[in-house]
Structure formats: C-alpha cells, structure tokens
C-alpha positions in Angstrom: 0.0 0.0 0.0 1.3 3.5 -0.9 0.8 6.4 1.4 -0.7 9.7 0.1 2.2 11.7 1.6 4.7 9.4 -0.3 2.9 10.2 -3.6 3.0 13.9 -2.9 6.8 13.8 -2.3 7.3 11.7 -5.5 5.1 14.0 -7.5 6.9 17.1 -6.1 10.3 15.6 -7.0 9.0 14.7 -10.5 7.7 18.2 -11.1 11.1 19.8 -10.0 13.0 17.4 -12.3 10.8 18.2 -15.2 11.2 21.9 -14.5 15.0 21.6 -14.4 15.0 19.7 -17.7 12.9 22.4 -19.4 15.0 25.1 -17.9 18.2 23.5 -19.2 16.7 22.9 -22.6 15.7 26.5 -22.9 19.2 27.5 -21.8 20.7 25.5 -24.6 18.5 27.4 -27.1 19.4 30.7 -25.5 23.1 30.0 -25.6 22.9 28.9 -29.3 20.8 31.8 -30.6 21.5 34.8 -28.2 23.8 36.2 -31.0 20.6 37.4 -32.8 19.8 39.8 -29.9 19.9 43.4 -31.1 18.4 46.2 -33.2 19.4 45.5 -36.8 18.9 48.1 -39.5 19.6 49.0 -43.1 18.2 51.8 -45.3 14.7 50.2 -45.8 14.4 47.6 -43.0 14.8 47.0 -39.3 14.7 43.8 -37.4 14.8 43.7 -33.6 15.4 40.7 -31.4 15.0 40.7 -27.6 17.3 39.1 -25.1 16.5 35.5 -24.4 13.9 35.3 -21.6 11.8 32.4 -20.5 13.4 30.2 -23.1 12.4 32.3 -26.1 13.4 35.3 -28.2 10.8 37.8 -29.3 11.2 40.1 -32.3 9.7 42.1 -35.1 10.6 43.2 -38.6 9.5 46.4 -40.4 10.1 47.5 -44.0 9.8 51.1 -45.1 9.2 52.9 -48.3 9.1 56.7 -48.6 9.1 57.0 -44.8 6.0 54.7 -44.4 5.8 51.2 -43.1 4.8 48.9 -46.0 5.3 45.6 -44.2 5.7 44.3 -40.7 5.8 40.9 -38.9 5.9 39.6 -35.3 8.6 37.0 -34.7 9.4 34.4 -32.0 12.0 31.7 -31.6 11.0 29.1 -29.0 11.3 25.6 -27.9 8.3 23.5 -28.9 8.0 19.7 -28.4 11.7 19.5 -27.9 12.5 21.4 -31.2 13.6 25.0 -31.7 11.0 26.7 -33.8 11.0 30.1 -35.5 7.5 31.6 -35.8 6.5 34.5 -38.0 3.2 36.4 -38.2 3.3 38.7 -41.3 1.0 41.7 -41.1 -0.3 40.3 -37.8 -2.4 37.6 -39.5 -1.4 33.9 -39.4 1.6 32.4 -37.6 3.8 30.2 -39.7 6.4 27.9 -38.1 9.9 27.0 -39.3 12.0 24.3 -37.6 15.7 24.8 -36.9 17.5 22.4 -39.3 21.1 23.8 -39.1 22.9 25.6 -36.3 26.5 26.6 -35.8 28.2 29.5 -34.2 26.5 32.7 -35.4 24.4 30.9 -38.0 20.9 29.4 -37.9 18.8 27.9 -40.6 15.1 27.3 -40.2 12.9 25.4 -42.7 9.3 24.6 -43.5 9.0 22.8 -46.9 5.1 22.8 -46.6 5.1 26.7 -46.8 4.8 28.4 -50.2 7.4 31.1 -49.7 9.7 31.3 -48.0 10.6 27.7 -47.2 14.0 28.5 -45.7 15.3 31.3 -43.5 19.1 31.6 -43.1 20.5 34.0 -40.5 24.3 34.7 -40.3 26.1 37.1 -38.0 29.6 38.4 -38.7 30.7 41.0 -36.1 28.2 43.9 -36.1 26.6 42.7 -39.3 23.6 40.3 -39.8 22.6 38.7 -43.1 19.1 37.3 -43.4 18.2 35.2 -46.5 14.8 33.8 -47.4 14.4 31.2 -50.2 12.2 28.5 -51.5 12.0 25.9 -54.2 11.7 27.5 -57.7 11.7 31.0 -56.1 14.4 33.7 -56.3 16.1 34.1 -52.9 16.1 37.5 -51.1 18.9 38.6 -48.9 19.0 41.6 -46.5 22.2 42.9 -44.9 21.8 44.6 -41.5 24.1 46.5 -39.2 23.8 46.5 -35.4 22.4 49.8 -34.2 23.0 51.0 -30.6 19.8 51.5 -28.7 19.4 54.9 -27.0 
C-alpha cells in the first residue's frame, strides 16, 4: 500500500525534475541563438530581437518605403515539443512555423517545406553585421544585410 504523503513527495520531485529539464533545454537554445539579440537596421528595413527570456526570443521586422511602413511581422523563436522553432506572423495575420535544421556559431537555418514562400530562413552574423536570406524551391532568394544599431 502506498501512502498519500509518499505520492506527494514523489510528485513534487518529478515536477522539480521536469522543470529543471525544461530550464536546461531553454538554456541550450538561449546559448545557441543569443547572438541574434539586437536592433538590426539598413536603409529600408529593421529587425529587432529581444534578449532571451523564458526560453524564447521575441522580435519584429518592419520594412519602409518613402518613410512609411509597408510591411511588418511579429517574430518568435522558442522551444516546442523539444524542437527549436521560428514563428513569423506577417502583417499580424497567421503564424507560420519553421523548424531549426542547421545551427553553428553565429548561424541558424530554419525550414518549412510545406510553406509556399519562404521555405527556408538563413541567419548569419559576422561582427556587427547580420545577413538574413529567405528562399524557396523554384523561387528567387532574397537577402537583407543589416548593421547593429545601438539603442538609445
């Protein structure tokens, strides 16, 4: 026969262990992708990525023409079902997910072959420069070059 107090102690230890595993998992993601953090700009675009908190990065992208915003999207990178996932919500409409398929120091590639365009997102950082390329099968790739801007 098992005592109720014994089950509570076991359950409590299990919850703490699960919490520790999740915390460590999010730390791995944070360590691998924290290089994205910053305010990245060029003449017609800006992309901002927060510091890693709670196991995710939050961001946004804006594109300008003649001083007006012509495009924007909300961005997140988070751990989902044990996988690192990049989520984009263009124009505040529908979220699309891209799974991390390649990662090395200062480079991350996300992919969703079921999406029309883009199917692949490739981020690379060299010093205070960030390159973001989107591509898809049968489509012309587009690359943006950003420089790191100091926040006021």
